[in-house]
Structure formats: structure tokens, C-alpha cells
C-alpha positions in Angstrom: 11.4 -211.9 108.0 11.6 -210.5 110.9 9.3 -207.7 111.1 10.2 -205.1 113.1 8.0 -201.7 112.4 9.7 -197.9 112.3 10.6 -196.0 115.5 7.7 -194.4 116.6 7.1 -191.5 119.5 3.9 -192.9 121.0 1.9 -195.3 122.9 0.4 -197.9 120.6 -3.2 -197.1 120.2 -4.5 -200.3 121.5 -2.5 -202.2 125.0 -2.0 -206.1 124.8 -1.4 -205.6 129.1 -2.3 -204.1 131.9 1.8 -203.7 132.2 1.9 -202.5 128.8 -0.7 -199.5 129.6 0.9 -198.9 133.0 4.0 -199.1 131.3 2.8 -195.5 128.8 1.1 -193.9 131.6 3.7 -193.7 133.8 6.3 -192.4 131.0 3.2 -189.7 130.2 3.4 -188.3 134.0 6.1 -188.6 134.3 7.2 -186.8 130.6 9.5 -189.0 129.4 10.1 -189.5 126.0 10.6 -192.8 124.1 11.2 -194.1 120.7 9.8 -197.6 120.1 8.8 -200.8 117.6 6.3 -203.3 117.3 8.3 -206.3 116.0 7.2 -210.4 116.0 8.3 -211.9 119.0 10.7 -211.3 119.8 12.4 -214.4 121.3 16.2 -215.1 120.1 19.3 -214.3 119.5 19.2 -213.0 116.5 15.9 -211.0 116.4 17.2 -208.9 118.7 19.5 -208.8 116.0 16.9 -207.2 113.7 15.1 -205.5 116.8 18.4 -203.8 117.8 19.3 -202.4 114.3 15.1 -200.8 114.3 15.6 -199.5 117.4 19.0 -198.2 117.3 20.1 -199.7 120.5 21.6 -202.4 122.2 17.9 -204.6 123.6 18.9 -205.9 127.3 18.2 -209.6 128.6 16.4 -209.7 131.0 15.9 -212.6 133.6 13.4 -213.0 136.7 15.1 -215.5 139.2 13.9 -216.3 142.5 15.6 -218.3 145.7 14.5 -222.2 146.6 11.7 -220.9 148.3 10.3 -218.8 145.8 9.8 -215.8 148.4 12.7 -213.3 147.2 12.5 -212.8 143.2 15.2 -210.4 141.7 14.6 -209.2 137.9 18.5 -208.8 136.4 18.9 -207.4 132.7 22.4 -207.6 131.5 23.6 -206.9 127.9 21.7 -209.8 125.3 25.9 -211.4 124.5 26.4 -211.5 128.7 25.9 -215.2 129.8 23.5 -215.6 132.9 25.8 -217.3 135.5 23.8 -217.6 138.4 27.3 -218.1 141.0 28.3 -214.6 140.2 24.8 -213.2 140.5 24.7 -214.9 143.6 28.2 -214.4 144.4 28.1 -210.6 143.3 25.1 -209.9 145.9 25.4 -212.0 148.9 22.8 -214.4 148.2 22.0 -218.0 147.7 21.7 -219.8 145.0 18.9 -219.1 142.2 17.2 -219.9 139.6 14.7 -218.9 137.4 11.3 -218.7 138.2 8.0 -220.1 137.1 6.2 -218.7 134.9 3.2 -218.4 136.3 5.4 -216.5 139.1 6.5 -214.5 135.8 3.1 -213.1 135.0 1.4 -213.5 139.1 4.5 -211.0 140.3 5.8 -209.5 136.6 2.7 -209.0 134.5 4.1 -210.3 131.4 4.8 -214.1 129.8 7.9 -215.4 129.3 10.5 -213.3 126.4 9.0 -210.1 127.9 10.8 -209.5 131.0 11.7 -206.1 131.5 12.6 -203.9 134.6 9.6 -201.6 133.8 8.2 -204.2 135.8 8.6 -201.8 138.8 5.5 -199.4 138.1 3.4 -203.1 139.7 1.9 -203.0 142.7 2.3 -207.5 142.7 6.3 -206.9 142.0 7.3 -203.8 145.0 8.9 -206.6 146.8 11.3 -207.6 143.6 15.1 -206.8 143.5 16.3 -205.4 140.8 19.4 -205.9 139.5 21.2 -204.0 136.8 24.7 -205.3 135.5 26.8 -201.6 135.0 27.7 -202.5 131.8 23.8 -201.6 130.5 24.3 -198.6 132.2 27.2 -197.6 130.5 24.6 -196.5 127.3 23.2 -193.1 126.9 20.2 -195.4 126.1 18.3 -198.3 127.9 16.6 -201.0 124.9 14.0 -203.6 126.3 10.5 -205.1 125.7 7.8 -202.7 127.4 6.0 -205.7 129.3 4.9 -207.2 125.9 6.9 -209.8 123.3 6.0 -207.7 120.3 7.2 -204.4 122.0 10.5 -202.7 122.4 11.0 -199.5 123.9 14.3 -196.7 123.8 14.6 -194.2 126.7 18.2 -193.3 128.6 19.6 -194.6 131.1 19.8 -191.6 133.0 15.4 -190.8 132.7 15.0 -194.8 134.1 17.2 -194.7 137.0 16.7 -191.0 137.7 13.3 -190.9 137.2 11.6 -194.0 136.6 12.7 -196.0 139.4 12.6 -193.4 142.3 8.6 -192.8 141.1 7.9 -196.3 141.3 9.6 -196.8 144.9 12.6 -198.8 143.7 16.3 -197.9 143.8 18.2 -200.8 141.8 20.8 -202.5 142.9 24.0 -202.2 140.0 26.5 -204.8 140.0 
């Protein structure tokens, strides 16, 4: 059975990564309310369905992609049930072909391991040149649910706080497609 804790509204007692610690520090300093659940590693679609039920929202699917030269990086969040089609993504942004970035680049730039990719990486200095892209459909909900930088903790905050407070505080203005 897949483990999902009860909802909590406080940061974890111990942090599993520098990104996770920074995310909760920024949320606290900005006064952004959130709910979170601790879980088993959430990797599969079935895992996400269990997390969705526990957190009371819909976890986004987030991918980390780059150009062929690995000089431009993108973090893209879309609905969990929507396939990622590189042709559509590239067409919407008017860019050449992208592919999934390596696990090493994911850790180096976004501060996460596979399965924990999140737009909350925007708070990292290493992600200052990353382009954050959001599918317009994930912004149609009142809440935004994603990892907190680990594959075992998922957070729900308001879309409004994400777009109007979190991103501006990090110096990023995401592109909505």
C-alpha cells in the first residue's frame, strides 16, 4: 500500500535537500500558506493518484528539458494526464527541438533528483537562467500541487500565490502556453 500522510501546514522537521529547505524558508518569509503530505516516493501515475487523494488536489507533471547544446534549460509543468509532446512545446515557444536533460544537469541546475522536478526550483541561484513554462490548464485551478523538491513530499499552494508572490520573489516570470 502506498503511504500518504495526513495533511500538514508546517515545514518538515528535517530537510532532505537544500532546495527543500529553501522552498519552505521562502514560503515562510512571503507568508504563503500551504498544505503538504509526506509519501512513499511518488514516481508512477498510480502513485500520483494516491497523492492527489491525500492532498486534495491534482499533482502537476513537471519535466526538465534542454536544447541539443545543453545551453538552454526549461522546466515545464502540465496536467498529470497530458502527454508531453516536444513538437507542441517547441512550437508554442518558437524554439528548436528539446530533449530531456540528464540526471546530472537536473541535480546541478534544478537541485532535484528524477521524480522530484518542480517549478519551486526557481528559488535556486543555479536555476537563474532556466525558463519556467506553465501549461495554461494548470492555472485554471485554484491550487497548484507539486513536489517540494523531493519525491517524498508534495505541497499544495494557491495558484495566485505561486504566480503573484513566489515567482516574482525569485526573479522569474514564467511563460504560460
